[in-house]
N, C-alpha and C positions, 0 to 999 in steps of 0.2 A: 419615499427614499429612506433607506435604512443603512446605518454604518456599523460594521463589525470590526473589532479591533484584534490585533495580534501583538505579542511581545517579542516575536521573532523577526527581526529586521531583514530585509532583502532588497535586491535591486529590481524586483518584479514591477513591471508596468504593462498592463494589458486591459483591453476592453472587449467583452464578448458575452454571448448568452451562456447561461449555466447548463451543464449536463450533469445531473446528480446521480451518483452511483449508490445504489442501495444493496448492501450485502444480504445474501439469502440464508443467513443462519450459520451453521457450523458449531453452534452450541457455545457454552461458556466453560472456561478451564476449571471453574470451581465445582463443576458437577461431581457429586460424590461417587466413590466406587461402590459397586453394588455389594450386598451381603446376602448369603455367604459368597465366597470366592468362586470363580468360574470352574467348571468341570474340566477334567483332563482333555476331553474331546473338544470342548470349547476353546481351551488354550491352544491346542494344536491347530484348530481351524483358524483362529485369529492370527497365530504366528505365520501360517501359510499366506494369508491375505496380506499381512504386513510385509513379509518378504517380497511378495509380488509388487506391492506399492513402492518399496525401496528400489527395486530393480527398474520399475517404470520411471520413477522420478530421476534416477541416475541417468537413464537414457535421455530424458528431456533436458536435464541440466548439461550433460555432455554436449548435446547439439547446440544449446543456447550459448554455451561458453565459447563457441567458435566466433561469436559476434560481439561478446562483451565479457570482460573479466569478472564482473559482478557474479555471473552464474558459475564461473570456475570456483569462486569462493564459496558459493552455496553448495557446490558438489563436495567440497572439502568438509563442510558442516555435516552433510548427509553421510559421508563416509567415516566421520569421527565415531569410534566405537561408543563414546559416551551417549550419543543420541539414542542408539538402539538399546543400549543397556538401561538407560533411564526409562524408556518406554516399557521394557520388559519388567522392570521393577514395579511399575504402577499396575501392570497386568497381574503380576504376582500378588498384589495387594487386593485384587478383586475388581479392578477396572476393566471394562470392555476396551477393545483396542482403540477406537476413536477417542474415548475419554482419556485413555492413557497418553495418546498423542497430544491432546489439548493440554493436559496437565504437565507434560514434559515441555511443551512450548512455553508455558507460563513460568515454569521452574527455571529453565535455562536462560530464558530472556531476562528474567529478574536478576540473574547473576551479572549479566552485562549491564543492566540498567543501573546497578550500584557502582559502576566504575566511574572515576572522576573524569577521565579523558572523554571529551565529547564524541570524538570519532569512534572510539571503541564502544561507547555507550549506545551509539546508533546501530551497532551490530545486533542489538536485540531484535531489531526489525528483520534482519536476515534469518535469524533462528526461527522466528515466527512464520516467516515466508516459506521456509523449507517445510516446516510442520504443516502449514496450510496446504502445500502441494501434496503431502502425504495424505491428508484428510480428503482432498479432492479425489485422489485415486481410490481410497478406501470406500468413499461414498458415491463414486461414479459421477461426480459433478463435472460437467463439461461445458456449461453455459458460459458464453463470452459476454460479460456485461458491457463491453466497450464496442460491440459490433456495430452499433448504430450511431456512433459519434457524428456530429455535424461539423463541417468545416468552420474553423474559427471559434469553436466553443471553448469554454472553461470547464474542465472536469472537476467536479466537487465530490469529495468523499471524506469519510471519517479518517481513513488513512489509505495510502497507496503503497504497494509492494513492488520490488523489482520484477516479480513474475507478472504483475499487471502490465508492465511496460512491454512484455513480450506479446501481449494481445492487442496493444494499441497501435493503430496506424498513426505514427508520429507526425504525419503531414496534416492531421485533422485539428488537434487542439492547439490553442495559442496560450493556454494557461492550465496549471494544476493548483487547486485550492484544497487544503486538508485541515482537519481539526487536530490531527496528531502528526508527529514527525519533526525532523530537525533539518537544518541547513546542510548537515554532513551526511544525510541519509543517501543511500545509493539511488533512490528515485530522483532526488535533487541533482545528483551528479549526472544521471542519464538525461534528465530534462535540460540541464545546462548544455550538454553536447548537442541537443537538438534545438537550442534557442527558445525553449518553452518557459515562459514566466511561471514561477512557482512561489506560492506562499503557504507557510505551515503555521500551526499553532493558533488557528482561528477557531476558537471553541464553539462547538455546536453548528459549524457551517453547514454540514450535511443535513441537519434538521431544520435550520432556519431559512435555507435557500431552496427554491423549487426550480425544477428544470424549466428553462425558458426565461427565468429572471435575467435581466441585464446586469452584468457585473463590471465593476472597475477594480482591478487589483493595483493597489498603490503600496508597494512594499516599503519604500522609503518613508512614506507617511504612516506606515503601520496600520493600514485600514483597508477594508473592502467596502465599496459603496454598492449597495443592492438597489436596483431600479432607480438610478440617479435622475434628478430633475433635469430639465433642459439645459440650464446654464452650467450645471456641474458636468453634464455629459459633453457639452461644447468645450469646456475648459480642458478636460482630460483628452478629448479627441485631438485638440491642438497640440498638447504635450506629446502624445504618442506620435502624431503626424510629423513632428519635427525630427523624430528619431528613426522612423521606419517608413518605407515606401507606401504602405497601406494605411491611410489615415482613419479608416472606419473600424477595422478589426486588426489589432496587432499586439505583439508581445515581445518582451525583451528580458533576458536573464543574464546579468553580468557575471 
C-alpha cells in the first residue's frame, strides 16, 4: 500500500482501478529556434500549413462549443490576433512552425500563470490546450488515448485538458487524478457536471501509478491510497457505499 499526498483539497471520494494516460511527445517549449532563419519558401509553406491548422481547429471548436461554453472560450483564444502574431514572431526569429507554436503556448500561458486571481490563472491551461490542438493538426496526430477506458476506472495523467474531455466517454470513468491543475480548471468544471470525482496536484501521480493499480481518492483527507490493504479498502468501501448506490466502484464531486 502506498499513499500519495495533495495540497489541493476537494470533495472527491472514489474507488477504482487506474487507467494511466501517457502522452506521446509534442516536444518541449524550450526547443531553440534553428540557425540560420528559415528560407522564404519554408516560411510560405509553414504559413500555409499553419493557416490550415487554424481553420481546422476553428471548425472543431465551433462544433464543440454547441455542447459546452468552454470550447466557445477556446475559439475566442484561437481567433485572438495575438495568438497568430506571436507564432509568426517566433517563426521570423528562425523557429519552425511547431516549435513556434510550442513557444507561443509557453509564453502566453506564463502571462496567465502570473495573475493573482485563481480562476484567471487557470486559463493558462486553456491557452496551452488551444496550442496543443494546433500542434495535433500540424503533426497529424489523431490517436485517442481514451479509446479503451474501462467502466469505473480512475483516469490518471500529468494533466488533462478540456479537449481531452471531448474524447472521453463520460459514462466510463468515476475519477480523474492529475499531477497538475487546479480546482477552477475547466476540466474540473466539466467533471463536476458529470459527477466525476477529481483530484489535482498529486505530484508524480502519472509516474508512480500503473494501469490496473487499485486507487482510493480521498480529497478531504488530501491523499490517494494506491493498492490499499484489505482493512483500508473495506473502510473506504463502506464510506463510499453510504453515499452512492454502488458500494464497490463509485465517485462523488461536490
